[in-house]
C-alpha positions in Angstrom: 36.4 2.5 4.7 34.4 2.9 1.5 30.9 1.4 1.3 32.1 -0.9 -1.5 34.8 -2.3 0.8 32.3 -2.7 3.7 30.0 -4.6 1.3 32.9 -6.9 0.2 33.8 -7.5 3.8 30.2 -8.4 4.7 29.9 -10.8 1.8 33.2 -12.5 2.7 32.6 -12.6 6.5 29.2 -14.1 6.3 29.5 -16.1 3.1 26.9 -14.2 1.0 27.3 -14.9 -2.7 26.8 -12.1 -5.2 23.8 -13.9 -6.8 22.0 -14.3 -3.4 18.3 -13.6 -4.2 17.4 -12.5 -0.7 20.6 -10.5 0.1 21.4 -8.7 -3.2 23.7 -5.7 -3.4 20.9 -3.1 -3.0 19.6 -4.9 0.1 23.0 -5.2 1.8 23.8 -1.6 1.1 20.6 -0.6 2.8 21.4 -2.8 5.7 24.9 -1.2 5.9 23.3 2.2 6.4 21.1 0.8 9.2 24.2 -0.8 10.8 26.1 2.5 10.6 23.2 4.2 12.5 23.2 1.4 15.1 26.9 1.9 15.8 26.4 5.6 15.9 23.7 5.3 18.6 25.7 2.8 20.7 27.8 5.4 22.4 28.9 9.0 22.7 31.8 8.7 20.2 34.4 11.4 20.0 34.5 11.1 16.2 30.9 12.5 16.0 32.1 15.8 17.4 33.0 18.7 15.2 33.5 22.5 15.4 32.6 25.5 13.3 32.7 29.3 13.7 29.5 31.2 14.0 29.8 34.9 13.2 27.3 37.0 15.1 25.6 40.1 13.9 24.6 43.1 16.1 21.0 42.6 17.3 20.6 39.0 16.0 20.2 36.4 18.8 19.4 33.2 16.8 21.6 31.3 14.4 21.4 28.1 12.3 24.5 25.9 12.2 25.6 25.4 8.6 26.5 21.7 9.0 23.7 19.5 7.4 24.6 16.7 9.9 24.3 19.0 13.0 22.4 17.3 15.8 23.3 18.9 19.2 25.4 21.7 20.5 28.0 20.6 23.0 29.5 24.0 23.8 29.9 27.6 22.6 32.8 30.0 23.5 34.3 33.3 22.3 38.1 33.3 21.9 39.7 32.2 25.1 36.7 33.0 27.3 35.1 30.3 29.4 32.5 28.2 27.7 29.0 29.8 27.7 26.4 28.6 30.1 23.8 26.3 28.6 20.2 27.3 29.1 16.9 25.8 28.3 14.8 27.6 25.7 12.4 28.7 28.5 15.3 30.3 30.4 16.4 32.0 27.2 12.9 33.3 26.6 12.9 34.7 30.1 15.9 36.9 29.2 14.2 38.0 26.0 16.0 39.3 22.9 16.1 43.0 23.9 18.9 42.6 26.3 22.2 43.0 24.4 25.9 42.5 25.1 28.6 39.9 24.8 26.9 36.5 25.0 27.4 34.6 28.2 24.9 31.7 27.5 23.2 29.9 24.8 20.1 27.7 24.2 19.5 25.1 21.6 16.0 24.6 20.1 15.6 22.4 17.1 18.4 23.1 14.7 19.0 26.6 16.0 21.2 28.2 18.6 20.2 31.4 20.5 22.7 33.5 22.3 22.0 35.3 25.6 22.2 38.2 25.8 21.7 39.1 22.1 25.1 39.9 20.6 25.7 43.7 20.2 28.7 43.3 17.9 30.3 41.1 15.3 31.9 38.2 17.2 33.3 34.8 16.4 31.8 32.0 18.4 33.5 28.6 18.4 30.6 26.2 18.1 31.3 22.6 19.2 28.6 20.2 18.2 27.6 16.6 17.7 26.8 15.4 14.2 25.1 12.4 12.8 26.2 9.9 10.1 24.9 10.7 6.7 23.5 7.9 4.5 26.1 6.1 2.4 24.6 6.9 -1.0 27.3 5.5 -3.3 30.1 2.9 -3.4 32.6 5.8 -2.8 30.8 7.0 0.3 32.4 6.3 3.7 31.1 6.7 7.2 32.5 9.1 9.8 33.5 6.3 12.1 37.2 5.4 12.0 38.6 1.9 11.2 38.2 0.2 14.6 34.4 1.0 14.5 34.1 -0.5 11.0 34.3 -4.0 12.6 31.2 -3.1 14.6 29.5 -1.9 11.4 30.3 -5.2 9.6 29.0 -7.3 12.5 25.8 -5.1 12.8 25.2 -5.6 9.1 25.6 -9.4 9.5 23.1 -9.3 12.3 20.6 -7.6 10.1 21.3 -10.1 7.3 20.7 -13.0 9.6 17.5 -11.3 10.9 16.3 -11.0 7.3 17.1 -14.7 6.5 15.7 -16.0 9.8 18.9 -17.7 10.9 18.4 -17.0 14.6 21.3 -19.1 15.9 23.8 -17.3 13.7 22.1 -14.0 14.6 22.7 -14.7 18.3 26.3 -15.5 17.8 27.0 -12.5 15.6 25.2 -10.3 18.2 27.5 -11.6 20.9 30.5 -10.6 18.8 29.0 -7.2 18.1 28.4 -6.5 21.7 32.0 -7.5 22.6 33.4 -5.1 20.1 31.1 -2.2 21.2 32.1 -2.9 24.9 35.8 -2.6 24.1 35.3 0.4 21.9 33.5 2.2 24.7 36.4 1.3 27.0 38.9 2.9 24.7 40.3 -0.5 23.8 40.0 -0.3 20.0 43.7 -1.1 19.6 43.1 -4.4 21.5 40.6 -5.8 19.0 41.9 -8.6 16.8 39.6 -9.1 13.8 41.9 -11.4 11.8 40.6 -14.7 13.1 38.3 -15.6 10.3 35.3 -13.8 11.6 35.7 -14.4 15.3 36.5 -11.3 17.2 39.0 -11.8 20.0 40.7 -9.5 22.5 44.4 -9.5 22.2 46.3 -10.8 25.2 
């Protein structure tokens, strides 16, 4: 869903007029970005996973993934071979970079991945990684999270709005709805969420 549509949903759901002095468009858009991050950090979501090919070079052990949203390596493998063993950077240092061959293991440090032993040929490594949500910088921007998770983003934005206005009772009620949605999303029950009840989230019978 586009940021503009999320904004419209937030305004409609929580009754925020367009001329609200405390919750203007710029403020709500900022809160939407914070809400997207909150939902991202609430679970190990499959939609945050992605893959890319890393092409090795003879004698080069360390590579930087090209994705700007790269956070963490999940696995590395060459063709149909078994996934490489994951090492700590200390274990990779123990091997050193002078040992060469077909990589059997990898280590992540910062935004780089080191293969062990150092590749001795041009190889294609299938790199599976976890990415992070980028900031929604325009009305046409949209988060990575699929539609069922947008409900959680809207509720999280509402929580932040009520936190800003100091409406603690409404904040508590919205937080309870948010936690219910997250609980069911974690359980794979996204299809069971009914969000058509005028702002009250229910679980379909």
